[in-house]
N, CA, C and O atoms as a GROMACS GRO file, in nm:
protein
  300
    1MET      N    1  11.466   9.684  10.318
    1MET     CA    2  11.472   9.727  10.183
    1MET      C    3  11.478   9.604  10.094
    1MET      O    4  11.564   9.517  10.113
    2ASP      N    5  11.389   9.596  10.000
    2ASP     CA    6  11.387   9.482   9.909
    2ASP      C    7  11.462   9.519   9.783
    2ASP      O    8  11.418   9.606   9.707
    3LEU      N    9  11.572   9.454   9.759
    3LEU     CA   10  11.655   9.484   9.643
    3LEU      C   11  11.639   9.382   9.532
    3LEU      O   12  11.709   9.389   9.431
    4SER      N   13  11.549   9.290   9.549
    4SER     CA   14  11.533   9.186   9.447
    4SER      C   15  11.464   9.244   9.323
    4SER      O   16  11.380   9.334   9.332
    5PHE      N   17  11.501   9.192   9.210
    5PHE     CA   18  11.441   9.235   9.086
    5PHE      C   19  11.319   9.148   9.058
    5PHE      O   20  11.319   9.029   9.089
    6THR      N   21  11.218   9.206   9.000
    6THR     CA   22  11.101   9.127   8.966
    6THR      C   23  11.136   9.033   8.851
    6THR      O   24  11.215   9.068   8.763
    7ARG      N   25  11.079   8.918   8.853
    7ARG     CA   26  11.104   8.819   8.747
    7ARG      C   27  11.022   8.855   8.624
    7ARG      O   28  10.918   8.919   8.632
    8PHE      N   29  11.072   8.812   8.510
    8PHE     CA   30  11.003   8.838   8.384
    8PHE      C   31  10.873   8.760   8.381
    8PHE      O   32  10.872   8.639   8.403
    9ASP      N   33  10.766   8.828   8.354
    9ASP     CA   34  10.635   8.765   8.346
    9ASP      C   35  10.605   8.732   8.200
    9ASP      O   36  10.601   8.821   8.116
   10ARG      N   37  10.584   8.606   8.171
   10ARG     CA   38  10.563   8.564   8.032
   10ARG      C   39  10.431   8.611   7.973
   10ARG      O   40  10.416   8.614   7.851
   11VAL      N   41  10.336   8.649   8.056
   11VAL     CA   42  10.208   8.696   8.004
   11VAL      C   43  10.202   8.848   7.993
   11VAL      O   44  10.101   8.903   7.949
   12ALA      N   45  10.309   8.916   8.034
   12ALA     CA   46  10.311   9.062   8.027
   12ALA      C   47  10.334   9.107   7.883
   12ALA      O   48  10.404   9.042   7.806
   13GLU      N   49  10.274   9.219   7.851
   13GLU     CA   50  10.292   9.274   7.718
   13GLU      C   51  10.425   9.347   7.712
   13GLU      O   52  10.457   9.426   7.801
   14VAL      N   53  10.503   9.322   7.609
   14VAL     CA   54  10.633   9.385   7.594
   14VAL      C   55  10.615   9.518   7.523
   14VAL      O   56  10.545   9.527   7.421
   15THR      N   57  10.677   9.621   7.576
   15THR     CA   58  10.669   9.754   7.517
   15THR      C   59  10.802   9.785   7.451
   15THR      O   60  10.908   9.763   7.509
   16VAL      N   61  10.796   9.837   7.331
   16VAL     CA   62  10.918   9.872   7.258
   16VAL      C   63  10.962  10.011   7.306
   16VAL      O   64  10.884  10.106   7.302
   17LEU      N   65  11.087  10.019   7.351
   17LEU     CA   66  11.142  10.146   7.397
   17LEU      C   67  11.236  10.203   7.291
   17LEU      O   68  11.293  10.128   7.211
   18PRO      N   69  11.253  10.335   7.291
   18PRO     CA   70  11.355  10.391   7.203
   18PRO      C   71  11.492  10.332   7.240
   18PRO      O   72  11.517  10.305   7.358
   19ALA      N   73  11.578  10.312   7.143
   19ALA     CA   74  11.706  10.245   7.166
   19ALA      C   75  11.789  10.315   7.274
   19ALA      O   76  11.848  10.248   7.358
   20ASP      N   77  11.794  10.448   7.271
   20ASP     CA   78  11.875  10.521   7.370
   20ASP      C   79  11.823  10.498   7.511
   20ASP      O   80  11.902  10.480   7.604
   21LEU      N   81  11.692  10.500   7.528
   21LEU     CA   82  11.634  10.479   7.660
   21LEU      C   83  11.658  10.336   7.708
   21LEU      O   84  11.687  10.313   7.825
   22ALA      N   85  11.645  10.241   7.617
   22ALA     CA   86  11.668  10.101   7.653
   22ALA      C   87  11.812  10.080   7.697
   22ALA      O   88  11.837  10.011   7.796
   23VAL      N   89  11.908  10.139   7.628
   23VAL     CA   90  12.049  10.125   7.664
   23VAL      C   91  12.073  10.191   7.800
   23VAL      O   92  12.146  10.136   7.883
   24LEU      N   93  12.014  10.307   7.823
   24LEU     CA   94  12.029  10.377   7.950
   24LEU      C   95  11.974  10.292   8.066
   24LEU      O   96  12.037  10.280   8.171
   25MET      N   97  11.856  10.232   8.045
   25MET     CA   98  11.795  10.151   8.150
   25MET      C   99  11.876  10.025   8.179
   25MET      O  100  11.888   9.984   8.294
   26VAL      N  101  11.931   9.964   8.077
   26VAL     CA  102  12.015   9.845   8.096
   26VAL      C  103  12.140   9.883   8.174
   26VAL      O  104  12.183   9.809   8.263
   27GLY      N  105  12.198   9.997   8.142
   27GLY     CA  106  12.317  10.043   8.215
   27GLY      C  107  12.288  10.070   8.362
   27GLY      O  108  12.367  10.033   8.448
   28VAL      N  109  12.176  10.134   8.390
   28VAL     CA  110  12.137  10.162   8.528
   28VAL      C  111  12.113  10.032   8.604
   28VAL      O  112  12.159  10.016   8.717
   29ALA      N  113  12.040   9.940   8.543
   29ALA     CA  114  12.012   9.812   8.608
   29ALA      C  115  12.141   9.735   8.636
   29ALA      O  116  12.155   9.672   8.741
   30ALA      N  117  12.236   9.739   8.542
   30ALA     CA  118  12.362   9.668   8.561
   30ALA      C  119  12.442   9.729   8.676
   30ALA      O  120  12.500   9.656   8.756
   31ARG      N  121  12.445   9.863   8.684
   31ARG     CA  122  12.518   9.928   8.793
   31ARG      C  123  12.452   9.900   8.927
   31ARG      O  124  12.521   9.880   9.027
   32GLN      N  125  12.319   9.899   8.930
   32GLN     CA  126  12.249   9.868   9.055
   32GLN      C  127  12.277   9.724   9.098
   32GLN      O  128  12.301   9.698   9.216
   33ALA      N  129  12.274   9.632   9.004
   33ALA     CA  130  12.296   9.492   9.036
   33ALA      C  131  12.439   9.467   9.083
   33ALA      O  132  12.464   9.375   9.162
   34ALA      N  133  12.534   9.548   9.036
   34ALA     CA  134  12.674   9.531   9.074
   34ALA      C  135  12.711   9.608   9.200
   34ALA      O  136  12.825   9.600   9.246
   35SER      N  137  12.618   9.683   9.256
   35SER     CA  138  12.649   9.764   9.374
   35SER      C  139  12.681   9.676   9.494
   35SER      O  140  12.640   9.560   9.499
   36ARG      N  141  12.753   9.731   9.589
   36ARG     CA  142  12.790   9.656   9.709
   36ARG      C  143  12.666   9.611   9.786
   36ARG      O  144  12.661   9.498   9.835
   37THR      N  145  12.566   9.699   9.796
   37THR     CA  146  12.444   9.664   9.868
   37THR      C  147  12.373   9.546   9.802
   37THR      O  148  12.330   9.454   9.871
   38ALA      N  149  12.361   9.549   9.670
   38ALA     CA  150  12.295   9.439   9.599
   38ALA      C  151  12.374   9.309   9.612
   38ALA      O  152  12.315   9.202   9.623
   39THR      N  153  12.506   9.319   9.612
   39THR     CA  154  12.588   9.200   9.627
   39THR      C  155  12.567   9.137   9.765
   39THR      O  156  12.555   9.015   9.776
   40ILE      N  157  12.562   9.219   9.868
   40ILE     CA  158  12.539   9.168  10.004
   40ILE      C  159  12.400   9.108  10.015
   40ILE      O  160  12.383   9.002  10.076
   41GLU      N  161  12.301   9.174   9.958
   41GLU     CA  162  12.164   9.123   9.962
   41GLU      C  163  12.155   8.989   9.889
   41GLU      O  164  12.086   8.898   9.936
   42ALA      N  165  12.224   8.975   9.777
   42ALA     CA  166  12.222   8.849   9.704
   42ALA      C  167  12.289   8.738   9.783
   42ALA      O  168  12.250   8.622   9.773
   43ALA      N  169  12.390   8.774   9.863
   43ALA     CA  170  12.458   8.674   9.945
   43ALA      C  171  12.365   8.614  10.049
   43ALA      O  172  12.382   8.499  10.089
   44PHE      N  173  12.265   8.691  10.093
   44PHE     CA  174  12.168   8.639  10.190
   44PHE      C  175  12.093   8.519  10.133
   44PHE      O  176  12.062   8.425  10.207
   45THR      N  177  12.064   8.521  10.006
   45THR     CA  178  11.987   8.411   9.946
   45THR      C  179  12.072   8.288   9.925
   45THR      O  180  12.019   8.177   9.911
   46ARG      N  181  12.205   8.305   9.922
   46ARG     CA  182  12.294   8.191   9.901
   46ARG      C  183  12.343   8.129  10.031
   46ARG      O  184  12.404   8.022  10.030
   47THR      N  185  12.318   8.194  10.142
   47THR     CA  186  12.367   8.143  10.271
   47THR      C  187  12.250   8.097  10.357
   47THR      O  188  12.134   8.107  10.317
   48LEU      N  189  12.282   8.047  10.473
   48LEU     CA  190  12.179   8.001  10.564
   48LEU      C  191  12.127   8.111  10.656
   48LEU      O  192  12.047   8.085  10.745
   49VAL      N  193  12.171   8.236  10.633
   49VAL     CA  194  12.124   8.348  10.713
   49VAL      C  195  11.981   8.381  10.671
   49VAL      O  196  11.951   8.398  10.553
   50ASP      N  197  11.894   8.390  10.769
   50ASP     CA  198  11.754   8.424  10.742
   50ASP      C  199  11.745   8.574  10.713
   50ASP      O  200  11.775   8.654  10.802
   51PRO      N  201  11.703   8.615  10.592
   51PRO     CA  202  11.698   8.758  10.559
   51PRO      C  203  11.602   8.835  10.650
   51PRO      O  204  11.615   8.957  10.664
   52ARG      N  205  11.505   8.766  10.712
   52ARG     CA  206  11.414   8.836  10.803
   52ARG      C  207  11.486   8.886  10.927
   52ARG      O  208  11.433   8.970  11.000
   53LEU      N  209  11.606   8.833  10.950
   53LEU     CA  210  11.685   8.877  11.064
   53LEU      C  211  11.714   9.027  11.057
   53LEU      O  212  11.724   9.094  11.160
   54PHE      N  213  11.726   9.079  10.936
   54PHE     CA  214  11.758   9.220  10.916
   54PHE      C  215  11.635   9.305  10.883
   54PHE      O  216  11.650   9.424  10.856
   55ALA      N  217  11.518   9.248  10.884
   55ALA     CA  218  11.396   9.322  10.854
   55ALA      C  219  11.348   9.396  10.978
   55ALA      O  220  11.355   9.343  11.089
   56PRO      N  221  11.298   9.518  10.962
   56PRO     CA  222  11.246   9.592  11.076
   56PRO      C  223  11.123   9.523  11.134
   56PRO      O  224  11.042   9.467  11.060
   57LEU      N  225  11.110   9.527  11.265
   57LEU     CA  226  10.996   9.463  11.329
   57LEU      C  227  10.864   9.530  11.292
   57LEU      O  228  10.760   9.465  11.291
   58ASP      N  229  10.868   9.659  11.262
   58ASP     CA  230  10.747   9.735  11.232
   58ASP      C  231  10.718   9.744  11.083
   58ASP      O  232  10.640   9.830  11.041
   59GLY      N  233  10.778   9.661  11.005
   59GLY     CA  234  10.754   9.667  10.861
   59GLY      C  235  10.864   9.745  10.791
   59GLY      O  236  10.982   9.731  10.824
   60ALA      N  237  10.826   9.827  10.695
   60ALA     CA  238  10.924   9.898  10.615
   60ALA      C  239  10.972  10.027  10.681
   60ALA      O  240  11.058  10.095  10.626
   61PHE      N  241  10.917  10.061  10.797
   61PHE     CA  242  10.953  10.187  10.861
   61PHE      C  243  10.978  10.163  11.008
   61PHE      O  244  10.921  10.071  11.066
   62ASN      N  245  11.061  10.243  11.069
   62ASN     CA  246  11.092  10.233  11.210
   62ASN      C  247  10.971  10.279  11.291
   62ASN      O  248  10.931  10.395  11.283
   63GLY      N  249  10.913  10.188  11.370
   63GLY     CA  250  10.792  10.218  11.447
   63GLY      C  251  10.810  10.328  11.548
   63GLY      O  252  10.721  10.412  11.564
   64ALA      N  253  10.925  10.332  11.617
   64ALA     CA  254  10.949  10.437  11.716
   64ALA      C  255  10.955  10.574  11.648
   64ALA      O  256  10.901  10.671  11.701
   65MET      N  257  11.018  10.582  11.532
   65MET     CA  258  11.025  10.709  11.460
   65MET      C  259  10.888  10.748  11.408
   65MET      O  260  10.854  10.866  11.409
   66ALA      N  261  10.809  10.654  11.361
   66ALA     CA  262  10.674  10.684  11.314
   66ALA      C  263  10.590  10.741  11.428
   66ALA      O  264  10.516  10.838  11.408
   67SER      N  265  10.600  10.683  11.547
   67SER     CA  266  10.526  10.734  11.662
   67SER      C  267  10.571  10.875  11.698
   67SER      O  268  10.489  10.960  11.731
   68ALA      N  269  10.702  10.898  11.693
   68ALA     CA  270  10.755  11.031  11.724
   68ALA      C  271  10.704  11.134  11.624
   68ALA      O  272  10.672  11.246  11.662
   69LEU      N  273  10.698  11.097  11.496
   69LEU     CA  274  10.648  11.190  11.395
   69LEU      C  275  10.500  11.222  11.416
   69LEU      O  276  10.457  11.336  11.397
   70VAL      N  277  10.422  11.122  11.454
   70VAL     CA  278  10.279  11.144  11.480
   70VAL      C  279  10.262  11.237  11.599
   70VAL      O  280  10.181  11.330  11.594
   71ARG      N  281  10.337  11.212  11.708
   71ARG     CA  282  10.329  11.300  11.824
   71ARG      C  283  10.371  11.442  11.790
   71ARG      O  284  10.308  11.538  11.835
   72TRP      N  285  10.476  11.457  11.710
   72TRP     CA  286  10.525  11.589  11.670
   72TRP      C  287  10.420  11.661  11.586
   72TRP      O  288  10.399  11.781  11.602
   73LYS      N  289  10.353  11.588  11.497
   73LYS     CA  290  10.252  11.649  11.409
   73LYS      C  291  10.131  11.694  11.490
   73LYS      O  292  10.066  11.793  11.455
   74GLU      N  293  10.098  11.622  11.598
   74GLU     CA  294   9.981  11.654  11.678
   74GLU      C  295  10.004  11.777  11.768
   74GLU      O  296   9.908  11.834  11.818
   75GLN      N  297  10.128  11.817  11.788
   75GLN     CA  298  10.158  11.932  11.875
   75GLN      C  299  10.126  12.062  11.809
   75GLN      O  300  10.146  12.168  11.869
   0.00000   0.00000   0.00000
């Protein structure tokens, strides 16, 4: 799971949001960034632990479960 936030792109066009929606989105982003999971993920970048150590070998999904689902669907 990639919990990193995308960096601000200086060439991107800025869209004006209604004030209430902007405040809501800032609040959600702040709560997500302060979550225990995000804190642990951020610690990976500050330590010598290779984050790929926790990445699934089959990409973003468990390969054994994907194979089981395909076999189940074919039945």
